[in-house]
GUTORLUM-129320 format. One line per field, with one value per residue (C-alpha): residue number from 1; residue in three letters; x, y, z. Coordinates in nm, 2 decimals. Layout:
% residues N
nr c(NUM_...) .
rest c(ALA_...) .
east c(X_...) .
north c(Y_...) .
up c(Z_...) .
% end
This chain:
% residues 407
nr c(1_2_3_4_5_6_7_8_9_10_11_12_13_14_15_16_17_18_19_20_21_22_23_24_25_26_27_28_29_30_31_32_33_34_35_36_37_38_39_40_41_42_43_44_45_46_47_48_49_50_51_52_53_54_55_56_57_58_59_60_61_62_63_64_65_66_67_68_69_70_71_72_73_74_75_76_77_78_79_80_81_82_83_84_85_86_87_88_89_90_91_92_93_94_95_96_97_98_99_100_101_102_103_104_105_106_107_108_109_110_111_112_113_114_115_116_117_118_119_120_121_122_123_124_125_126_127_128_129_130_131_132_133_134_135_136_137_138_139_140_141_142_143_144_145_146_147_148_149_150_151_152_153_154_155_156_157_158_159_160_161_162_163_164_165_166_167_168_169_170_171_172_173_174_175_176_177_178_179_180_181_182_183_184_185_186_187_188_189_190_191_192_193_194_195_196_197_198_199_200_201_202_203_204_205_206_207_208_209_210_211_212_213_214_215_216_217_218_219_220_221_222_223_224_225_226_227_228_229_230_231_232_233_234_235_236_237_238_239_240_241_242_243_244_245_246_247_248_249_250_251_252_253_254_255_256_257_258_259_260_261_262_263_264_265_266_267_268_269_270_271_272_273_274_275_276_277_278_279_280_281_282_283_284_285_286_287_288_289_290_291_292_293_294_295_296_297_298_299_300_301_302_303_304_305_306_307_308_309_310_311_312_313_314_315_316_317_318_319_320_321_322_323_324_325_326_327_328_329_330_331_332_333_334_335_336_337_338_339_340_341_342_343_344_345_346_347_348_349_350_351_352_353_354_355_356_357_358_359_360_361_362_363_364_365_366_367_368_369_370_371_372_373_374_375_376_377_378_379_380_381_382_383_384_385_386_387_388_389_390_391_392_393_394_395_396_397_398_399_400_401_402_403_404_405_406_407) .
rest c(MET_ARG_THR_LEU_ALA_GLU_ARG_VAL_PHE_THR_ALA_PHE_LYS_GLU_GLY_GLY_MET_PRO_GLU_VAL_PRO_ALA_GLU_PHE_SER_VAL_VAL_PRO_LEU_HIS_GLN_GLU_ILE_LEU_GLN_THR_THR_LEU_ALA_GLU_ILE_GLY_VAL_PHE_ILE_ARG_THR_PHE_ASP_ARG_VAL_THR_THR_ARG_ALA_ILE_TRP_GLN_GLU_ALA_VAL_THR_SER_TYR_ALA_PRO_GLU_ILE_ALA_TRP_SER_LYS_ARG_LEU_GLU_VAL_CYS_PHE_PHE_SER_ALA_TRP_ASP_PHE_HIS_LEU_PRO_PRO_GLU_HIS_PRO_SER_ASN_TRP_GLN_LEU_ILE_GLU_PHE_ASN_ASP_ASN_GLY_SER_GLY_LEU_LEU_PHE_ALA_GLY_LEU_ILE_ASN_HIS_ILE_PHE_TYR_GLU_VAL_ALA_GLY_LEU_GLY_GLN_HIS_ARG_ALA_ILE_LYS_PRO_PRO_SER_GLY_PHE_PRO_ALA_LEU_ALA_GLU_CYS_VAL_ALA_GLY_MET_VAL_GLU_LYS_GLU_ALA_ARG_GLY_PHE_PHE_GLY_GLU_PHE_PRO_GLN_GLY_MET_PHE_LEU_ILE_LEU_ASP_ASP_ALA_GLU_SER_LEU_GLN_TRP_GLY_LYS_PHE_ARG_GLN_GLU_LEU_ILE_LEU_LEU_ARG_ASP_LEU_PHE_ARG_ARG_ARG_GLY_TRP_GLN_ALA_GLU_VAL_ALA_PRO_PRO_THR_GLN_THR_ARG_TRP_GLU_GLY_ARG_ARG_LEU_LEU_TRP_CYS_GLY_GLN_GLU_VAL_SER_PHE_ILE_VAL_ASN_ARG_SER_THR_ASP_PHE_PHE_TRP_GLN_GLY_GLU_VAL_PHE_SER_PRO_LEU_ARG_THR_ALA_TYR_THR_GLU_GLY_ARG_VAL_TYR_VAL_ALA_PRO_ASN_PRO_PHE_THR_TYR_ALA_THR_ARG_SER_ASP_LYS_ARG_LEU_LEU_GLU_PHE_PHE_SER_LEU_PRO_HIS_GLY_ASP_GLU_GLU_LEU_GLY_ILE_GLN_PRO_GLU_GLU_ARG_THR_VAL_LEU_SER_ALA_HIS_VAL_PRO_GLU_THR_HIS_LEU_LEU_ARG_GLU_ASP_ASN_VAL_GLU_GLU_ILE_ALA_ARG_ARG_LYS_GLU_GLU_PHE_PHE_PHE_LYS_PRO_ILE_HIS_GLY_PHE_ALA_GLY_HIS_GLY_LEU_LEU_THR_SER_PRO_GLN_VAL_GLY_TRP_SER_ARG_LEU_HIS_ARG_LEU_LEU_LYS_LYS_GLY_GLU_SER_TYR_VAL_ALA_GLN_LYS_ARG_ALA_PRO_LYS_THR_LEU_LEU_ARG_ALA_GLU_GLY_THR_PRO_GLN_SER_PRO_CYS_LEU_TRP_THR_ASP_LEU_ARG_VAL_TRP_ALA_TYR_ARG_GLY_GLU_PRO_PHE_LEU_LEU_SER_GLY_ARG_ALA_SER_ARG_HIS_PRO_ASP_ILE_LEU_ASP_LEU_ARG_PRO_PRO_GLY_GLY_TRP_LEU_PRO_THR_TYR_VAL_ARG_ALA) .
east c(7.65_7.86_7.92_8.30_8.26_8.16_8.47_8.74_8.61_8.66_8.97_9.12_9.01_9.20_9.53_9.56_9.33_9.03_8.71_8.63_8.39_8.29_8.59_8.81_8.64_8.79_8.59_8.60_8.60_9.00_9.18_9.51_9.75_9.94_10.30_10.43_10.24_10.41_10.74_10.64_10.58_10.92_11.07_10.94_11.00_11.41_11.38_11.17_11.47_11.80_11.61_11.48_11.82_12.05_12.28_12.17_11.77_11.78_11.95_11.71_11.40_11.45_11.50_11.17_11.11_11.20_11.51_11.51_11.51_11.81_12.05_12.07_12.02_12.11_11.72_11.53_11.17_11.07_10.69_10.75_10.47_10.36_10.00_9.88_9.56_9.51_9.28_9.02_9.09_9.51_9.68_9.95_9.90_9.88_9.95_10.13_9.87_10.09_10.43_10.43_10.69_10.40_10.26_10.00_9.86_10.17_10.15_9.74_9.79_9.99_9.74_9.47_9.65_9.71_9.40_9.16_9.41_9.36_9.05_8.89_9.05_9.21_9.53_9.28_9.37_9.75_9.74_9.73_10.07_10.04_10.13_10.41_10.21_10.22_10.54_10.71_10.66_10.67_11.10_11.12_11.00_11.22_11.52_11.47_11.49_11.74_11.94_11.86_11.93_12.32_12.36_12.31_12.47_12.80_12.66_12.26_12.19_12.11_11.88_11.46_11.30_11.05_10.68_10.59_10.21_10.04_9.77_9.51_9.61_9.74_9.40_9.16_9.33_9.21_9.59_9.63_9.65_9.84_10.15_10.05_10.14_10.45_10.58_10.54_10.70_10.96_10.99_11.00_11.30_11.41_11.43_11.30_11.02_10.73_10.42_10.42_10.33_10.58_10.46_10.65_10.97_11.23_11.57_11.85_12.16_12.28_11.97_11.65_11.46_11.09_11.03_11.38_11.48_11.73_11.58_11.76_11.52_11.20_10.93_10.80_10.42_10.31_10.16_10.31_10.54_10.77_10.76_10.66_10.48_10.62_10.59_10.82_11.10_11.26_11.24_11.40_11.68_11.79_11.70_11.97_12.21_12.24_12.21_11.85_11.78_11.45_11.21_11.03_11.21_11.19_11.40_11.25_10.93_11.04_11.28_10.97_10.68_10.57_10.32_10.43_10.74_10.47_10.47_10.82_10.78_10.51_10.62_10.98_11.00_11.37_11.54_11.83_11.77_11.68_11.92_11.61_11.81_11.62_11.56_11.40_11.16_11.03_10.93_10.80_10.61_10.41_10.34_10.25_9.94_9.99_10.05_10.09_10.12_9.87_10.06_9.95_10.04_9.88_9.54_9.35_9.43_9.41_9.03_8.93_9.06_8.90_8.69_9.01_9.21_9.09_9.26_9.52_9.64_10.05_10.06_9.72_9.72_9.46_9.19_9.18_9.14_9.14_8.85_8.67_8.65_8.24_8.39_8.59_8.61_8.73_8.67_8.83_9.08_9.14_9.05_9.32_9.59_9.54_9.50_9.84_9.68_9.87_9.72_9.79_9.58_9.65_9.48_9.17_9.39_9.10_8.99_8.92_8.55_8.55_8.15_8.12_7.99_7.68_7.52_7.46_7.32_7.60_7.81_8.03_8.32_8.68_9.01_9.39_9.68_9.92_10.30_10.54_10.88_11.21_11.51_11.44_11.18_10.88_10.78_10.36_10.11_9.78_9.47_9.08_8.74_8.61_8.24_8.43_8.62_8.85_8.78_8.91_8.62_8.67_8.37_8.18_8.05_8.43_8.79_9.08_9.08_9.29_9.59_9.77_10.04_9.89_10.08) .
north c(13.05_12.86_12.53_12.40_12.19_12.51_12.70_12.45_12.29_12.69_12.73_12.43_12.59_12.97_12.73_12.56_12.20_12.13_12.28_12.01_11.82_11.83_11.74_11.63_11.50_11.53_11.39_11.77_11.49_11.39_11.13_11.07_10.89_10.83_10.96_10.63_10.44_10.68_10.53_10.22_10.31_10.48_10.14_9.98_10.22_10.21_9.80_9.85_10.10_9.90_9.56_9.70_9.85_9.60_9.48_9.05_9.19_9.37_9.11_8.84_9.07_9.24_8.90_8.92_9.24_9.33_9.37_9.75_9.74_9.54_9.80_9.95_10.33_10.59_10.76_10.77_10.86_11.21_11.11_10.75_10.63_10.34_10.29_10.11_10.01_10.00_9.77_9.94_9.72_9.70_10.01_9.86_9.60_9.80_9.59_9.76_9.73_9.87_10.02_10.32_10.50_10.72_10.80_11.07_11.31_11.51_11.86_11.83_11.60_11.92_12.17_11.99_11.89_12.29_12.48_12.23_12.28_12.59_12.66_12.33_12.54_12.23_12.43_12.41_12.07_12.06_11.67_11.75_11.81_12.09_11.99_12.20_12.48_12.40_12.66_12.50_12.18_12.26_12.38_12.09_11.88_12.15_12.09_11.63_11.73_11.98_11.68_11.41_11.65_11.75_11.37_11.21_11.49_11.62_11.97_12.12_12.07_12.35_12.08_12.14_11.97_11.79_11.63_11.39_11.20_11.04_11.23_11.07_11.23_11.52_11.62_11.38_11.34_11.40_11.47_11.71_12.05_11.90_11.90_12.24_12.27_12.09_12.29_12.62_12.57_12.44_12.82_12.98_12.86_13.00_12.62_12.57_12.30_12.20_11.92_11.71_11.40_11.17_11.21_11.56_11.40_11.31_11.17_11.37_11.21_11.28_11.45_11.38_11.67_11.89_12.16_12.17_12.23_11.96_11.80_11.68_11.61_11.40_11.35_11.07_11.01_10.76_10.43_10.27_10.09_9.94_10.18_9.94_10.20_10.28_10.70_10.62_10.56_10.82_10.89_10.48_10.54_10.80_10.63_10.37_10.65_10.77_11.10_11.23_11.13_10.98_10.88_10.66_10.45_10.07_9.95_10.14_9.98_9.64_9.70_9.84_9.86_9.52_9.37_9.05_9.10_9.21_8.80_8.80_9.09_8.89_8.54_8.37_8.16_8.23_8.52_8.40_8.47_8.78_8.83_8.95_8.91_8.73_9.14_9.27_8.94_8.96_9.34_9.25_8.97_9.17_9.44_9.31_9.06_8.73_8.73_8.54_8.60_8.32_8.02_7.64_7.53_7.80_7.82_7.54_7.70_8.01_7.90_7.79_8.05_8.26_8.46_8.57_8.71_9.04_8.95_9.26_9.27_9.30_9.57_9.74_10.05_10.37_10.00_9.97_9.53_9.48_9.21_9.13_8.76_8.73_8.85_8.57_8.16_7.84_7.86_8.29_8.18_7.97_8.15_8.42_8.22_8.11_8.43_8.49_8.82_8.80_8.84_8.92_8.75_8.97_8.83_9.17_9.36_9.54_9.91_10.18_10.28_10.68_10.82_11.26_11.29_11.34_11.21_10.84_10.83_10.95_10.70_10.45_10.55_10.32_10.47_10.37_10.62_10.72_10.79_10.97_10.91_10.98_10.85_10.63_10.97_11.02_11.41_11.41_11.21_11.20_10.90_10.83_10.73_10.45_10.40_10.05_9.84_9.62_9.90_10.18_10.44_10.78_10.94_11.12_11.10_10.92_11.09_11.24_11.21_11.53_11.31_11.45_11.32_11.30_11.27) .
up c(11.19_10.97_11.09_11.16_10.85_10.60_10.81_10.72_10.36_10.31_10.40_10.28_9.95_9.98_10.09_9.79_9.78_9.53_9.69_9.95_9.94_9.62_9.44_9.72_10.09_10.40_10.69_10.98_11.22_11.36_11.50_11.77_11.78_12.14_12.14_12.29_11.97_11.71_11.87_11.85_11.45_11.44_11.53_11.21_11.01_11.04_11.04_10.73_10.62_10.73_10.55_10.26_10.19_10.26_9.95_10.01_10.00_9.70_9.50_9.59_9.50_9.22_9.07_9.07_8.88_8.54_8.44_8.48_8.80_8.85_8.87_9.24_9.30_9.44_9.50_9.84_9.78_10.01_9.92_10.14_10.34_10.50_10.56_10.91_11.07_11.46_11.63_11.89_12.17_12.10_11.93_11.98_11.78_11.48_11.16_10.80_10.57_10.26_10.16_9.91_9.77_9.56_9.85_9.74_9.99_10.21_10.08_10.13_10.44_10.57_10.43_10.69_10.98_11.01_10.89_11.09_11.42_11.42_11.25_11.48_11.82_11.90_12.07_12.32_12.39_12.55_12.53_12.15_11.96_11.72_11.34_11.14_11.00_10.67_10.51_10.75_10.57_10.19_10.38_10.52_10.17_9.97_10.22_10.13_9.70_9.77_9.94_9.74_9.43_9.56_9.70_9.32_9.13_9.40_9.33_9.30_8.97_8.63_8.44_8.53_8.83_8.63_8.81_8.62_8.56_8.34_8.11_8.26_8.61_8.49_8.38_8.59_8.95_9.29_9.34_9.00_9.19_9.48_9.16_9.12_9.53_9.47_9.16_9.28_9.60_9.40_9.23_9.55_9.61_9.22_9.08_8.73_8.72_8.55_8.57_8.27_8.19_8.02_7.66_7.68_7.75_7.47_7.43_7.30_7.28_7.62_7.80_7.89_7.74_7.82_7.51_7.48_7.85_7.96_8.27_8.58_8.84_8.86_9.12_8.92_9.03_8.71_8.85_8.55_8.80_8.53_8.27_8.03_7.85_7.54_7.61_7.93_7.62_7.68_8.07_8.02_7.80_8.07_8.32_8.32_8.17_8.53_8.38_8.55_8.96_8.88_9.27_9.31_9.03_8.98_9.16_9.48_9.36_9.34_9.67_9.87_9.72_9.53_9.72_9.64_9.94_10.21_10.24_10.28_10.57_10.75_10.76_10.86_10.52_10.41_10.63_10.58_10.16_10.27_10.56_10.80_11.19_11.42_11.59_11.27_11.22_11.60_11.48_11.12_11.22_11.49_11.34_10.89_10.90_10.75_10.36_10.11_9.71_9.56_9.41_9.27_9.57_9.80_9.68_9.80_10.18_10.11_9.92_10.27_10.49_10.28_10.55_10.72_10.43_10.13_9.82_9.62_9.33_9.37_9.13_9.25_9.37_9.53_9.62_9.22_9.20_9.54_9.59_9.96_10.02_9.95_9.60_9.59_9.62_9.50_9.15_9.07_9.22_9.05_8.70_8.91_8.88_8.50_8.39_8.52_8.74_9.06_9.39_9.79_10.02_10.29_10.70_10.82_11.05_11.21_11.22_11.48_11.44_11.42_11.50_11.58_11.96_12.01_11.70_11.65_11.37_11.22_11.01_11.14_10.96_10.99_11.00_10.92_10.93_10.71_10.80_10.66_10.67_10.45_10.53_10.83_11.02_11.03_10.98_10.84_11.00_10.80_10.79_10.62_10.67_10.48_10.62_10.44_10.71_10.40_10.14_10.17_10.02_10.06_9.91_10.16_10.37_10.49_10.29_10.43_10.81_10.99_11.21_11.56_11.84_12.13_12.49) .
% end
């Protein structure tokens, strides 16, 4: 008989995912998040949204960003993702590690949760809340996109929906198949949709074109967050002239995702200038680990306390450039400053340890929680499991983790 892992991996591929685990790693176990914990996280996300959508916050934080991020935009990302660590002894002391308005894995997570629940027979556990079926999630996502499009243009746009990503990611990235799933979802709605790199776009007069077709709506997956590359010149023009909907974009990145903002979220310095209210400060400081932008005036103190922190490049993604405390010291921190490499030092937040029951020889995996929410309301959970407590290593035996709500 086939093992549970073999059965779920086959079902993932039949559902439209890359081959597991050869191309995309999924752990054939699951984690459960208490309903009370999710409710607390919902309060946090609504607080986060309230703070980051205020004019006073937006004006203050965009002053650090390139000029393209200065103008206020109306777009709201439908695949915004909050990443949390949940300590095993005190699950109510969960901590936000970072926010992504470019969070990969939304559709894959929906497939993983739905398929694993069915194949593993989790329905017999009444305390576990059944996840949404993938068709229901797809309709939910399409509804968000349509709401955004109508809100931006005042009516449903006639141009095409373009899913944009860097050429290298479209060829080799682990989520390239997810973009195809999203494109096909749009097409089933009768919308013109395609996946393409920015090199295939051009600006013609007052229109952004792809292969001669006008583009109205862009799902932006590029990790060039401020579109500084020359290939983004057509998109920059269309964006600054307000001719296309683009989410995420430089404004949403500068006001929500830039890792330097974690310092403002975690520490009470400058709350009056940022518009953070006392009750909001209580929520934010309780659930965002102490974080510092590395500067000349704090590098000595951070070097002295380096064992408490790990270090992230402010414009990093997917763990690129992350440094653990053994990798840094006084000299390296000073070199980073001298080279102009902007990093934040974030206090370590413990994760929950996962191991398959009855297999003490199995490797230990440390888990996290990813929550997708739209306009303050969570609609999907996921998780990742890593062999390392500080580094997100998703190679087998680690990988994406089926995640469910428990009453």
